[in-house]
C-alpha positions as CSV (number, residue, x, y, z in Angstrom):
1,M,-28.3,46.1,8.0
2,K,-29.4,42.9,6.4
3,R,-26.7,43.1,3.7
4,T,-23.9,43.9,6.1
5,L,-24.3,40.9,8.4
6,P,-24.0,38.2,5.6
7,R,-21.0,40.0,4.2
8,A,-19.3,40.0,7.6
9,F,-19.9,36.3,8.0
10,A,-18.6,35.6,4.4
11,R,-15.4,37.6,5.2
12,L,-15.0,35.8,8.5
13,R,-15.4,32.4,6.8
14,A,-12.9,33.4,4.1
15,A,-10.4,34.5,6.7
16,C,-10.8,31.2,8.7
17,L,-10.3,29.2,5.5
18,L,-7.2,31.2,4.6
19,I,-5.7,30.8,8.1
20,G,-6.6,27.0,8.1
21,A,-4.9,26.5,4.7
22,C,-1.8,28.3,5.8
23,A,-1.6,26.3,9.0
24,A,-2.1,23.0,7.1
25,A,0.6,24.0,4.6
26,F,3.0,24.7,7.4
27,A,2.2,21.6,9.3
28,F,2.8,19.3,6.3
29,S,5.8,21.1,4.8
30,P,9.1,19.1,4.9
31,S,10.9,21.8,6.8
32,P,12.6,22.0,10.2
33,P,11.6,21.2,12.9
34,F,9.3,18.5,11.3
35,L,12.0,16.9,9.0
36,H,15.6,17.2,10.0
37,Q,18.1,17.4,7.2
38,P,20.3,14.3,7.2
39,S,24.1,14.4,7.5
40,L,26.1,13.1,4.5
41,Y,28.8,10.6,5.3
42,V,31.4,9.1,3.0
43,I,32.1,5.8,4.6
44,E,34.8,3.3,3.9
45,G,35.1,0.0,5.7
46,Y,34.5,-3.7,5.7
47,L,31.4,-5.9,6.3
48,D,31.4,-8.0,9.5
49,R,35.2,-8.5,9.6
50,A,38.3,-6.6,8.5
51,P,41.7,-7.8,7.3
52,Q,44.3,-8.1,10.1
53,G,46.1,-4.9,10.9
54,V,43.4,-2.6,9.6
55,E,42.5,0.2,12.1
56,I,38.7,0.2,12.8
57,H,37.3,3.7,13.9
58,D,33.7,2.7,14.4
59,V,31.2,-0.2,14.2
60,I,27.7,0.4,12.9
61,D,25.0,-2.2,13.1
62,I,22.9,-2.2,9.9
63,R,19.9,-4.2,8.8
64,A,18.0,-4.8,5.6
65,N,16.0,-7.6,4.1
66,G,15.7,-9.3,7.5
67,R,19.4,-9.6,7.9
68,R,21.6,-7.8,10.4
69,R,25.3,-7.0,9.6
70,S,28.1,-5.0,11.1
71,L,29.8,-2.3,9.1
72,L,33.4,-1.8,10.4
73,V,34.3,1.8,9.5
74,T,37.9,2.6,8.6
75,R,37.2,6.2,7.4
76,Y,34.4,8.7,7.8
77,G,34.4,11.8,5.6
78,T,32.1,14.3,3.8
79,P,31.5,14.6,0.1
80,G,34.0,17.4,0.1
81,E,36.7,15.0,1.3
82,T,37.0,16.5,4.8
83,G,37.3,14.3,7.8
84,L,34.3,13.8,10.1
85,D,34.3,13.0,13.8
86,R,30.6,12.3,14.3
87,Y,30.5,8.6,15.0
88,L,27.2,6.9,14.0
89,S,27.7,4.2,16.7
90,R,26.9,6.9,19.3
91,V,23.3,7.1,18.1
92,M,21.3,5.5,20.9
93,A,18.9,3.5,18.8
94,Q,20.6,0.8,16.7
95,P,20.7,-0.9,14.2
96,F,20.4,1.5,11.3
97,T,17.9,0.4,8.7
98,L,19.5,0.4,5.2
99,R,17.5,2.1,2.4
100,G,18.1,3.1,-1.2
101,A,17.9,1.5,-4.6
102,F,17.0,-2.2,-4.3
103,E,20.2,-3.2,-6.2
104,D,22.4,-1.2,-3.9
105,V,20.8,-2.5,-0.7
106,D,21.0,-6.1,-1.9
107,R,24.6,-5.7,-3.1
108,L,25.7,-4.4,0.3
109,V,23.7,-6.8,2.5
110,D,24.5,-9.9,0.4
111,A,28.2,-9.2,0.2
112,P,30.4,-11.8,1.9
113,P,32.0,-11.2,5.3
114,G,35.2,-9.1,4.9
115,A,33.9,-7.4,1.7
116,K,35.2,-3.8,1.2
117,I,32.5,-1.2,1.5
118,A,32.7,2.4,0.2
119,G,30.0,4.9,-0.5
120,T,28.1,8.0,0.4
121,F,25.2,7.7,2.8
122,A,22.7,10.1,4.2
123,A,22.3,9.4,7.9
124,Y,18.8,10.0,9.5
125,T,19.3,9.8,13.3
126,Q,15.9,11.3,14.5
127,G,13.6,8.5,15.7
128,S,14.4,5.1,14.3
129,P,17.8,5.6,12.6
130,W,18.4,4.7,8.9
131,L,21.0,5.1,6.3
132,L,20.1,6.1,2.7
133,I,22.6,4.9,0.1
134,Q,23.4,7.8,-2.1
135,D,26.3,6.3,-4.0
136,L,27.7,2.8,-3.5
137,T,31.2,2.3,-5.1
138,A,32.1,-1.0,-3.3
139,P,31.3,-3.8,-3.4
140,A,31.3,-3.7,-7.2
141,P,28.1,-4.7,-8.9
142,N,27.9,-8.2,-10.4
143,S,28.5,-8.2,-14.1
């Protein structure tokens, strides 16, 4: 009887550790519902103002480096070049914080008003919204 009781407690302790490890792995794993996958947007537009006669489909407020700007969207799409009708301005919390490579963020935020903007962005809309620059083709980098 003496040997059976310590073995039972050892097995119980091992089972509790295994269940605890599985629960911790699930809780900290980057999988839904804990981390929602972002939507990819191909966005073309202008910063703060657009040339006369250009049709604006959406206006997104963005911020980075302590500056707040407006992105005037002339075209939304997906990386497969299909149209997209999910407007980012409909996200209740604004502005979108701009993230990505420092060079890309600086290039976009420091562009002059009226600069052409084109690139692919991952839109995170759960909680405080932010845009992750995946590929920025315009404005062109300084040489």
